[in-house]
Structures are given as structure tokens and as C-alpha cells.
PLY file of the C-alpha trace (Angstrom):
ply
format ascii 1.0
element vertex 119
property float x
property float y
property float z
element edge 118
property int vertex1
property int vertex2
end_header
-19.12 12.86 13.77
-16.45 11.31 11.30
-15.17 7.92 11.27
-11.40 7.05 9.56
-12.30 4.47 7.64
-10.11 1.68 5.49
-10.70 3.20 1.51
-8.10 1.48 -0.43
-5.95 -1.93 0.58
-3.15 -3.88 -1.23
-2.84 -7.24 0.52
0.28 -9.36 0.44
2.36 -7.30 -1.41
6.01 -8.99 -1.97
8.65 -6.15 -1.50
10.82 -6.05 -4.76
13.61 -3.28 -3.95
15.05 -1.48 -1.09
16.58 1.50 -1.64
18.32 3.52 1.68
20.08 6.63 -0.03
16.46 7.91 -0.97
14.21 10.89 0.47
11.56 8.37 1.68
8.66 6.66 0.71
7.12 3.64 -0.80
7.47 3.18 -4.42
4.22 1.34 -6.07
3.53 0.44 -9.54
0.87 3.13 -10.69
-1.35 0.36 -12.09
-1.89 -0.90 -8.57
-2.45 2.29 -7.19
-5.28 3.01 -9.50
-6.59 -0.52 -9.12
-6.31 -0.23 -4.79
-8.02 3.56 -5.15
-5.10 4.60 -3.75
-3.47 8.20 -5.16
0.17 8.48 -5.84
1.43 10.88 -3.09
-1.43 10.00 -0.44
-0.60 8.77 3.06
-0.38 5.07 3.62
0.04 2.72 6.47
2.33 -0.14 5.99
2.27 -3.60 7.86
5.27 -5.82 7.16
3.99 -9.40 7.78
7.53 -11.00 7.65
8.77 -8.64 11.15
6.11 -6.81 12.60
7.06 -3.53 11.17
4.51 -0.92 10.76
5.16 2.18 9.16
3.42 5.70 7.69
4.88 7.25 5.19
3.17 8.05 1.16
3.03 6.00 -2.08
4.86 7.25 -5.20
4.22 5.90 -8.60
6.76 3.75 -10.05
7.09 2.24 -13.63
3.57 1.24 -14.96
3.34 -2.77 -15.16
6.67 -3.42 -13.52
4.96 -5.00 -10.32
7.56 -3.41 -7.98
7.49 -2.34 -4.38
10.07 -0.30 -3.44
10.86 0.93 0.44
12.73 3.96 0.11
14.94 6.24 2.71
14.79 5.10 6.55
11.47 2.80 5.43
13.81 0.39 3.59
15.63 -0.46 6.92
12.09 -2.00 8.08
12.13 -4.70 5.39
14.01 -6.81 2.67
13.15 -7.87 -0.47
10.82 -10.73 -0.57
8.81 -9.68 2.42
5.06 -9.60 2.32
3.37 -6.42 3.36
-0.14 -5.03 3.38
-0.57 -1.37 2.13
-3.60 0.98 3.02
-5.00 3.78 2.81
-7.71 5.43 4.80
-10.88 8.18 4.35
-12.60 10.74 6.56
-16.28 9.93 6.18
-19.28 11.28 8.42
-21.61 8.49 9.99
-23.85 8.40 7.22
-21.59 7.69 5.12
-19.40 5.29 7.16
-22.89 3.17 7.04
-22.49 2.11 3.55
-18.86 2.68 3.03
-16.54 -0.05 1.36
-12.97 -0.17 0.94
-11.24 -1.65 -2.15
-9.17 -4.17 -1.82
-6.61 -6.18 -3.96
-5.25 -9.67 -3.16
-1.72 -10.01 -4.71
-0.18 -13.79 -5.33
3.36 -14.23 -5.17
4.44 -12.10 -8.52
2.66 -9.11 -7.42
-0.36 -9.94 -9.88
-3.99 -9.19 -8.85
-5.28 -12.61 -7.41
-8.60 -11.52 -6.35
-10.46 -7.73 -6.04
-13.14 -6.93 -2.81
-15.31 -4.06 -3.04
0 1
1 2
2 3
3 4
4 5
5 6
6 7
7 8
8 9
9 10
10 11
11 12
12 13
13 14
14 15
15 16
16 17
17 18
18 19
19 20
20 21
21 22
22 23
23 24
24 25
25 26
26 27
27 28
28 29
29 30
30 31
31 32
32 33
33 34
34 35
35 36
36 37
37 38
38 39
39 40
40 41
41 42
42 43
43 44
44 45
45 46
46 47
47 48
48 49
49 50
50 51
51 52
52 53
53 54
54 55
55 56
56 57
57 58
58 59
59 60
60 61
61 62
62 63
63 64
64 65
65 66
66 67
67 68
68 69
69 70
70 71
71 72
72 73
73 74
74 75
75 76
76 77
77 78
78 79
79 80
80 81
81 82
82 83
83 84
84 85
85 86
86 87
87 88
88 89
89 90
90 91
91 92
92 93
93 94
94 95
95 96
96 97
97 98
98 99
99 100
100 101
101 102
102 103
103 104
104 105
105 106
106 107
107 108
108 109
109 110
110 111
111 112
112 113
113 114
114 115
115 116
116 117
117 118
């Protein structure tokens, strides 16, 4: 049997931009993607703490070091600048791996800087 497990998570990220006229996705600082063990173009689930919206999209790398989180395309209608979101990526693991699997989690502060890490 296989299980879908949380693999990487960015918690309390603040949306910095929203661009409706775009193909769609969530633009994320690639340094933060790497810290959270999320790969560019990987499928992600985004939960908006401020309005309850949840969306499935993919992560695209933005400008390194910018600490930007930009909702693009239709996703831009599900949030606004300043909204706090949680970004999650999942992995499929077999039953044996699931026993010891631990996700990589980063928690951001109000400036989208890493405040804490969990493994």
C-alpha cells in the first residue's frame, strides 16, 4: 500500500503580489522553495488563512532572495496582498517509508523570512 504524505511545507507566508493576467500558478522565492524541499513546478496545495480558500496549482520560481509570493492567473482571485497562506507539497511513499517519513517545514515571519524550521 502507498500513502500520500506531507513532504514540504511553507507556513505563514504573506502574499506580496497578485497578477490576474497570467497563465497561472504561485510564484515563490526559489531560496524558500529549496528550504521547504519543494521543487520548482511541483504540484502544491495552497490554503489561505484569511479567506479559507484552498487551491491546487504548481510552484514557479521567482527572484532569489526577494521573499515574494505572487498569486497568478485565476489563483489571483483567491487572495490579496497581505493574506497569510500555507503551501504544501506531498509525496507518495510506501507503507514502510511512511513510518519514518518526516516533512520539511519552514515557518515564516511577517517579512517572509524563516523564523523556524521543523524536520
